[in-house]
Legacy VTK file of the C-alpha trace (Angstrom):
# vtk DataFile Version 3.0
C-alpha trace
ASCII
DATASET POLYDATA
POINTS 287 float
2.643 -17.309 -2.561
3.286 -15.726 1.166
2.385 -17.757 4.515
-1.646 -16.711 4.162
-2.178 -18.271 7.896
-4.835 -16.064 9.326
-3.657 -14.304 12.956
-6.324 -15.597 15.764
-7.029 -13.151 18.451
-8.721 -14.322 21.833
-9.221 -10.594 22.930
-10.317 -8.159 20.649
-7.400 -6.152 19.640
-8.416 -2.691 18.110
-6.582 0.637 17.448
-9.172 2.396 19.378
-11.847 1.181 21.485
-14.338 0.154 18.815
-12.344 1.510 15.937
-10.397 -0.533 13.343
-8.533 2.365 11.442
-4.939 2.265 11.941
-3.003 5.334 13.630
-2.800 8.193 10.745
-1.501 10.962 13.732
1.491 11.042 16.327
-1.992 11.315 19.186
-5.212 10.973 19.781
-7.636 12.750 22.795
-10.837 12.560 23.848
-12.764 13.113 26.541
-14.267 10.171 28.796
-18.066 11.380 28.324
-17.305 11.423 24.506
-16.241 7.722 23.924
-18.176 5.986 27.323
-21.718 7.771 26.726
-22.413 6.347 23.704
-21.521 2.747 25.119
-24.038 2.723 28.267
-20.605 3.771 29.982
-19.086 0.378 29.241
-15.838 -0.367 27.208
-15.951 -4.328 27.241
-12.121 -6.259 27.512
-9.678 -5.499 24.925
-6.226 -4.747 24.029
-4.510 -2.362 22.069
-1.507 -3.649 19.738
1.085 -0.882 19.735
-0.884 2.138 21.920
0.185 3.187 24.828
-2.775 4.321 26.706
-3.057 7.037 29.649
-6.430 7.690 31.021
-6.610 11.025 33.413
-9.917 10.404 35.770
-11.237 13.166 37.507
-14.609 12.551 38.857
-17.436 9.508 38.941
-17.077 5.787 40.167
-15.047 3.798 37.854
-14.555 0.069 37.524
-11.246 -0.931 36.395
-11.169 -4.413 34.456
-7.304 -6.034 34.194
-6.623 -9.410 32.741
-10.018 -10.998 34.369
-9.411 -8.778 37.602
-11.777 -5.930 38.526
-10.406 -2.984 41.027
-12.058 0.238 42.202
-10.422 3.226 41.133
-10.943 6.835 43.185
-10.499 10.194 41.497
-8.535 11.930 40.643
-6.293 9.224 39.502
-3.806 8.310 36.217
-4.203 5.037 34.751
-1.039 3.949 32.077
-2.130 1.170 29.704
1.270 -0.271 27.684
-0.118 -2.275 24.419
-1.675 -5.501 24.923
-2.419 -4.889 28.081
-6.295 -5.996 28.222
-8.176 -3.877 30.093
-12.106 -2.431 30.400
-14.217 -0.354 32.484
-17.246 0.177 33.909
-18.027 3.709 34.309
-20.809 5.848 36.228
-22.720 7.916 34.353
-21.237 11.584 33.826
-17.713 10.413 34.759
-15.124 13.116 33.814
-11.524 12.593 32.717
-9.530 11.891 29.584
-8.023 9.391 27.391
-5.083 9.968 25.533
-3.538 7.450 22.867
0.333 6.934 21.410
1.570 4.703 19.146
4.454 3.079 20.806
6.613 3.334 17.899
6.171 7.206 17.269
7.882 8.301 20.434
10.905 6.378 20.648
12.782 9.398 22.260
10.493 8.619 25.280
9.174 4.818 25.166
12.283 2.693 23.072
14.163 0.290 25.313
17.038 2.206 26.909
14.837 5.389 26.959
14.174 6.962 30.357
10.765 6.747 30.343
10.268 2.796 28.878
9.079 1.114 31.645
5.952 2.613 31.341
5.456 0.834 27.961
6.179 -2.161 29.545
3.769 -2.561 32.892
0.487 -1.373 33.477
0.844 2.085 36.315
-1.973 3.752 38.578
-0.824 7.384 40.005
-2.127 10.205 41.561
-2.239 12.682 39.267
-1.332 16.572 40.633
-3.316 19.561 39.394
-0.574 20.509 37.204
-1.464 17.497 35.699
-4.658 18.064 35.062
-4.168 21.314 33.438
-1.440 20.256 31.123
-4.354 17.535 29.390
-6.162 20.232 28.887
-3.172 22.038 27.264
-1.975 18.945 25.468
-5.889 18.878 23.759
-5.976 22.187 23.059
-2.871 21.733 20.733
-3.782 18.461 19.539
-6.980 19.709 18.463
-5.712 22.646 16.741
-3.475 22.799 13.900
-0.747 25.143 14.764
2.531 25.666 13.011
4.572 23.519 15.224
1.717 21.370 16.393
3.767 18.237 16.727
6.602 19.808 18.287
4.438 20.856 21.090
2.872 17.917 21.373
5.858 16.065 22.092
6.864 18.873 24.731
3.794 18.970 26.155
3.467 15.203 26.572
7.146 15.117 28.115
6.007 17.317 30.823
3.093 15.485 31.434
5.211 11.816 31.526
7.758 13.229 33.834
5.335 14.995 36.264
3.127 11.707 36.757
6.523 9.325 37.164
9.238 11.575 38.954
7.834 10.638 42.410
6.005 7.445 41.521
7.572 4.235 40.361
5.478 1.397 37.982
3.320 0.475 40.607
0.396 -1.906 39.911
-2.280 -4.224 41.166
-2.796 -5.844 37.980
0.096 -8.274 38.536
1.077 -7.638 34.854
3.503 -10.316 33.251
7.474 -9.320 33.462
8.844 -8.038 30.074
10.951 -10.319 28.367
13.894 -8.390 26.395
13.221 -11.011 23.777
10.512 -9.351 22.847
11.967 -6.392 21.617
14.389 -8.154 19.912
11.717 -9.996 17.748
10.206 -6.480 16.881
13.544 -5.192 16.100
13.577 -8.270 13.544
10.161 -7.762 12.128
11.171 -4.208 11.716
14.530 -5.632 9.566
12.921 -8.338 7.745
9.008 -8.121 7.537
8.777 -7.127 3.899
11.089 -9.806 3.063
8.197 -12.376 4.750
10.362 -13.916 7.032
8.815 -17.159 7.623
8.296 -17.320 11.839
10.677 -20.263 12.175
13.748 -18.238 10.555
12.778 -15.440 13.124
12.740 -18.098 16.255
15.893 -19.302 14.546
17.626 -15.879 14.664
16.401 -15.311 18.567
18.219 -18.823 19.287
14.656 -20.441 20.023
12.560 -22.826 18.805
8.945 -21.918 16.901
7.113 -23.375 19.759
8.939 -21.563 22.441
8.826 -18.343 20.534
4.877 -18.472 20.035
4.650 -19.287 24.198
6.680 -16.583 24.610
4.688 -13.964 22.329
1.328 -15.015 23.854
2.760 -14.791 27.380
3.920 -11.267 26.515
1.818 -9.906 24.466
-1.410 -12.010 23.674
-0.772 -12.190 20.272
0.709 -14.926 17.860
3.993 -13.997 16.302
2.609 -14.539 12.911
-0.106 -12.171 14.154
2.410 -9.109 15.233
4.296 -9.673 11.877
1.211 -8.934 10.167
-0.101 -6.073 12.347
3.652 -4.740 11.752
2.971 -4.730 7.922
0.030 -3.166 7.767
0.984 -0.578 10.514
3.256 0.316 7.492
0.542 0.056 5.113
-1.526 2.722 6.934
1.681 4.776 7.229
2.130 4.688 3.643
-1.977 5.540 2.849
-1.483 8.033 5.155
1.754 9.909 4.089
2.280 9.294 0.343
0.519 9.012 -2.547
1.886 5.313 -3.596
-1.453 2.974 -4.955
-2.323 0.531 -3.070
-0.539 -1.962 -5.877
2.814 -0.026 -5.185
2.734 -0.095 -1.647
1.519 -4.549 -1.492
4.860 -4.965 -3.729
6.637 -2.134 -1.361
5.889 -4.643 1.442
6.582 -7.792 -0.552
3.430 -9.012 -0.984
3.187 -10.704 -4.581
-0.335 -10.670 -4.908
-2.079 -7.105 -4.657
-5.555 -8.694 -4.093
-4.332 -10.595 -1.247
-2.907 -7.750 0.551
-6.117 -6.060 -0.006
-7.776 -8.633 1.840
-5.500 -8.637 4.820
-5.498 -4.749 4.863
-9.683 -4.921 4.844
-9.358 -7.589 7.599
-7.106 -5.659 9.712
-8.554 -1.776 9.075
-11.950 -3.102 8.561
-11.871 -1.294 5.040
-10.256 -1.178 1.994
-6.818 0.587 1.402
-8.781 3.026 -0.891
-11.476 3.371 1.447
-9.045 3.988 4.600
-7.064 6.966 2.232
-10.589 8.727 1.091
-11.476 8.800 4.722
-8.205 10.524 6.183
-8.608 12.718 2.735
-11.907 14.086 4.166
LINES 1 288
287 0 1 2 3 4 5 6 7 8 9 10 11 12 13 14 15 16 17 18 19 20 21 22 23 24 25 26 27 28 29 30 31 32 33 34 35 36 37 38 39 40 41 42 43 44 45 46 47 48 49 50 51 52 53 54 55 56 57 58 59 60 61 62 63 64 65 66 67 68 69 70 71 72 73 74 75 76 77 78 79 80 81 82 83 84 85 86 87 88 89 90 91 92 93 94 95 96 97 98 99 100 101 102 103 104 105 106 107 108 109 110 111 112 113 114 115 116 117 118 119 120 121 122 123 124 125 126 127 128 129 130 131 132 133 134 135 136 137 138 139 140 141 142 143 144 145 146 147 148 149 150 151 152 153 154 155 156 157 158 159 160 161 162 163 164 165 166 167 168 169 170 171 172 173 174 175 176 177 178 179 180 181 182 183 184 185 186 187 188 189 190 191 192 193 194 195 196 197 198 199 200 201 202 203 204 205 206 207 208 209 210 211 212 213 214 215 216 217 218 219 220 221 222 223 224 225 226 227 228 229 230 231 232 233 234 235 236 237 238 239 240 241 242 243 244 245 246 247 248 249 250 251 252 253 254 255 256 257 258 259 260 261 262 263 264 265 266 267 268 269 270 271 272 273 274 275 276 277 278 279 280 281 282 283 284 285 286
């Protein structure tokens, strides 16, 4: 039997605010009004474990809540939030803008360690967008909401243009005082990618990193807000979601492929992660 310790989340960790289904696409876009109007224009503090989000705020009065601090944002403004950054918003009614969500691991050409834009995946940033960025967001939405022959390639091209335009004249500045990025976290993530299916215990990861289990736990909580076991399980559940979305493997086969001896235990963990069973998740994608 595998380690069945359930991860503890001090702050809600969602894939998208108010949703628990893992990402089946390489990006997600929506207007602020479509998301916030149904929530009384308030998004409570939360974090995303693997999504980088870019908010393009065009009008309205916005209070941004980050890591327990509040600040006012004066539109037009672009806000880049890396994975695990705790954030929330209070919008005035009718606020206009966009939120773009990107699974970091799907954009290694932009966001992997060593890539030219990797810094935006580690530190929150607030920048002033020009008109070209605003027009590019509209173009990106048209591509994202369509089903063109080269949809994913076009998305990557326009997204790259947006990121370059936003950050070519601006460093990753922020008043949110983000935690300094520690290079041991990407090393831990690389080890997870290589060995999660073998279900290494946390102690073995710590040993491979030359750390004690206690120090690894402290580092992960400080840098990501999550315990090491939660990071490992999140990786496995994201892989399960990908297999459900892009293959026709049944849940039992996926469980065994991901190293789970007990498919019923895998089903329970996926349900806890996605708020639905593997079968329900696949049916939702097939609709």
